[in-house]
Structures are given as structure tokens and as C-alpha cells.
C-alpha positions in Angstrom: -0.2 -0.3 0.1 1.3 3.6 -0.9 2.3 5.9 1.9 -0.6 8.5 0.7 -3.3 5.3 0.8 -2.0 4.8 4.7 -1.6 8.7 5.7 -5.8 8.8 4.0 -7.1 5.8 5.4 -5.9 6.9 8.7 -7.4 10.1 8.2 -10.4 9.8 6.3 -13.2 10.5 9.3 -11.5 13.7 9.7 -12.1 14.0 6.3 -15.8 12.7 6.7 -16.1 15.4 9.9 -15.5 18.6 7.6 -17.6 17.2 4.9 -20.4 17.3 7.8 -19.5 20.2 9.2 -22.3 22.9 9.6 -19.9 25.3 7.3 -19.5 23.2 4.0 -23.0 21.7 4.3 -24.4 25.7 4.4 -21.8 26.4 2.1 -23.0 23.6 -0.1 -25.9 25.1 -0.1 -26.1 28.8 -0.3 -27.3 29.6 3.1 -24.0 29.9 5.1 -24.0 33.2 5.8 -22.1 35.9 4.3 -20.3 37.3 7.0 -18.9 33.9 7.9 -17.8 33.2 4.8 -15.3 36.2 4.9 -14.4 35.3 7.9 -13.3 32.0 7.2 -11.1 34.0 4.0 -9.8 36.5 6.5 -8.4 33.3 8.8 -6.7 32.3 5.2 -5.2 35.0 4.7 -3.4 34.9 7.8 -2.9 31.2 7.1 -1.9 31.0 3.3 2.1 33.0 4.4 2.9 30.7 6.2 1.8 28.0 3.1 3.6 29.9 1.0 7.2 30.0 3.3 6.5 25.9 4.2 6.3 25.6 0.7 9.6 27.8 -0.3 11.5 25.8 2.5 10.6 23.1 1.2 11.9 23.7 -1.8 15.4 24.9 -0.5 15.7 21.4 1.4 13.6 19.1 -1.1 15.9 17.0 -4.0 16.8 19.1 -6.9 14.3 17.3 -9.4 11.4 18.7 -6.9 12.5 22.3 -6.3 10.6 23.3 -9.2 7.5 21.9 -7.8 7.3 23.4 -4.8 8.8 27.0 -5.9 5.8 26.9 -8.1 3.2 25.8 -4.7 4.5 28.6 -2.8 3.9 31.2 -6.1 0.5 29.5 -6.2 0.3 29.9 -2.5 0.9 33.7 -2.9 -1.0 34.5 -5.5 -3.9 33.2 -4.0 -3.5 35.8 -1.5 -3.1 38.6 -3.6 -6.2 37.5 -4.6 -8.0 37.6 -1.0 -6.4 41.1 -0.6 -7.8 42.2 -3.5 -11.6 40.3 -2.6 -11.3 42.2 0.7 -10.6 45.8 -0.8 -12.8 45.9 -3.7 -15.8 44.3 -1.9 -18.0 46.5 -0.6 -19.3 43.9 1.7 -17.1 42.8 3.2 -16.0 44.0 7.1 -12.6 42.6 8.0 -12.6 41.9 11.8 -8.3 41.9 12.2 -9.2 38.8 14.9 -7.4 35.7 14.5 -8.8 32.4 15.2 -7.2 30.1 17.9 -7.1 27.0 15.1 -5.5 29.7 12.7 -2.5 30.6 14.5 -2.0 26.7 15.8 -1.9 25.8 12.1 0.4 28.3 11.3 2.7 28.0 14.2 2.7 24.1 12.9 3.8 24.9 9.6 6.3 26.9 11.5 7.6 24.4 13.4 9.1 23.0 10.3 12.3 24.6 10.1 12.9 21.7 12.8 11.7 18.6 11.2 13.2 16.6 8.2 11.9 18.1 4.9 9.6 14.7 4.3 7.7 15.2 7.0 6.8 19.1 5.9 5.8 17.7 2.6 3.3 15.5 4.7 2.3 18.8 6.5 1.2 20.1 3.3 -0.8 17.4 1.8 -4.0 17.9 3.3 -4.7 21.0 2.9 -4.3 19.9 -0.9 -5.8 16.7 -1.1 -9.1 17.3 1.6 -10.2 20.5 -0.8 -9.5 18.6 -4.0 -11.7 15.8 -2.6 -13.8 18.6 -0.6 -14.2 20.7 -4.1 -15.6 17.0 -5.8 -18.5 16.5 -3.3 -19.4 20.5 -3.1 -19.6 20.4 -6.9 -21.6 17.2 -7.4 -24.3 18.5 -5.2 -23.8 22.1 -4.5 -27.2 23.6 -4.9 -28.4 25.6 -8.6 -27.3 29.1 -8.5 -25.1 28.7 -5.9 -22.9 32.3 -4.9 -20.3 30.6 -3.8 -19.8 28.6 -7.0 -16.9 30.3 -8.0 -15.0 29.1 -4.6 -15.9 26.0 -5.3 -15.0 25.5 -8.5 -12.0 26.9 -8.0 -11.3 23.3 -6.5 -12.6 20.8 -8.6 -11.2 21.7 -12.1 -8.7 20.2 -13.9 -6.1 22.5 -12.8 -6.8 22.2 -8.8 -6.7 18.4 -9.7 -3.5 18.4 -11.6 -1.7 19.7 -8.9 -3.1 17.8 -6.1 -1.9 14.6 -7.9 1.4 16.1 -8.5 1.5 16.6 -4.7 0.1 12.7 -3.9 2.7 11.7 -6.3 5.8 13.1 -4.8 5.0 12.5 -1.5 4.7 8.5 -2.3 7.9 8.8 -4.0 9.8 10.2 -1.2 7.9 8.3 1.4 9.3 5.1 -0.4 13.1 6.2 0.1 12.2 7.5 3.5 13.5 5.3 6.6 10.2 3.8 8.6 11.1 6.4 11.4 10.3 9.3 8.5 7.7 7.5 6.9 5.9 6.8 10.7 6.3 11.3 11.1 5.0 12.0 7.7 1.6 9.7 8.9 1.5 11.2 11.7 2.5 15.1 10.3 -0.5 14.2 7.9 -3.1 13.6 10.7 -1.9 16.6 12.3 -2.6 18.9 9.5 -6.4 16.7 8.9 -7.0 17.9 12.6 -6.2 21.3 11.8 -7.9 21.2 9.2 -11.0 20.6 10.3 -10.2 23.1 13.5 -9.7 26.3 10.9 -13.1 25.4 9.7 -15.1 25.0 13.0 -13.0 28.6 14.8 -14.3 29.9 11.5 -17.6 29.1 11.3 -18.1 29.8 14.8 -16.1 33.3 14.3 -13.9 32.1 17.8 -11.2 34.5 18.5 -8.2 34.0 20.2 -8.5 35.5 23.1 -12.3 35.1 23.6 -12.1 33.3 27.4 -10.6 36.9 28.6 
């Protein structure tokens, strides 16, 4: 069994919980409030630079055959961030909170700690963000209501271009996993699972519009 299949199987229940989460169910059914959607995007704009950083870190550390792939992933993340900022600046209905959720902060720290881990583990940390959203995008595209105002967001994760990018990432994950030590492979599976868990908390905190210091 490929390492990606092992990692997916271990984390599949989290993916199922993400599909069934009210955020995604309401987004798919066009009942999600625009306020919650923009809060999610605001958290995404905080998360995305961390993804950009980890992908550039991987590009610096990984074998030469995959350097260009991760440089491109980092560029794609930067372009996505620019798109978010343009959306915030040009949409009069957007009101930014300038808050951060605990889930967003934890996910960013999870990525930034990769400077201290083997490159194989860093690769594993990012894969759930790609893979989960590809599967989620396909699911929502198949079940979304007609004339959904969130259709553009859904289609960005269900299109052929993103699908090819995800497939390429999975192939890289499996290739480096096949050449990793047993300990590194176990760390890769654990890192994948941890990121999968972060994905659920990211959506849940965004949906609830939680803020990091709300307990005070």
C-alpha cells in the first residue's frame, strides 16, 4: 500500500467530519452567511503566507527534481493571497475583523515549526490542505444547489488545474515516502494526521467566528 493511501485511511474520518460540518453543508446549500464566509477568508489570508513559507522551505531542502514543483506551489499560494486581498479591498460588503482564531494560529505555528523537521515531514504537513480541498471541492460541485453564490469558490477546488496539482503532490509524497526511513515514514503519517486535524479546527473556528482571546 502506498504511503498516501495509509495516511488517507488514517485521516479519512476527519475528512468525513469536514464534509458534514455546517460550514461546508451551508456553503454547498447556499445558506452560509456572507459574514461567516468572509471571516473564513480572513483567516485564510493569515494562514496562506505560512503555506507559502513552508513550500519555499521545502523547495530549498528537497531533492533537485522537486524544487521547481514547490517553488510553483509557493508562487500559487502567494497569488491566492493577492486574490484574497483584492477581494477584501474591492468588495464593499466585506468588513474585516482583524482577529485571529486559535485554530489559525495553531496551524500557522504547525507549519512554521517545519524549519526543525526533516523535509519529508514538511511535505506531509501540507498535503492535507491540497488533498482535502480537492475531494471536498469535487463533492460540493456534485451536490451544490443551482445558482449557488459560492460557486466560484467551489469550482476553484473542483477544476482540472487544481486536480492535476494535487495529483502531482501526492506522487511526490509517495516517491519521497518510498525512499524514507521507517521512522521518517511514521513521522510523515503523523504530520499528515495532525494537519488534517488542524483543517477541521480551522473550519470550525471560522464558522463559530471565534477569536483567540475570547476567553478573556
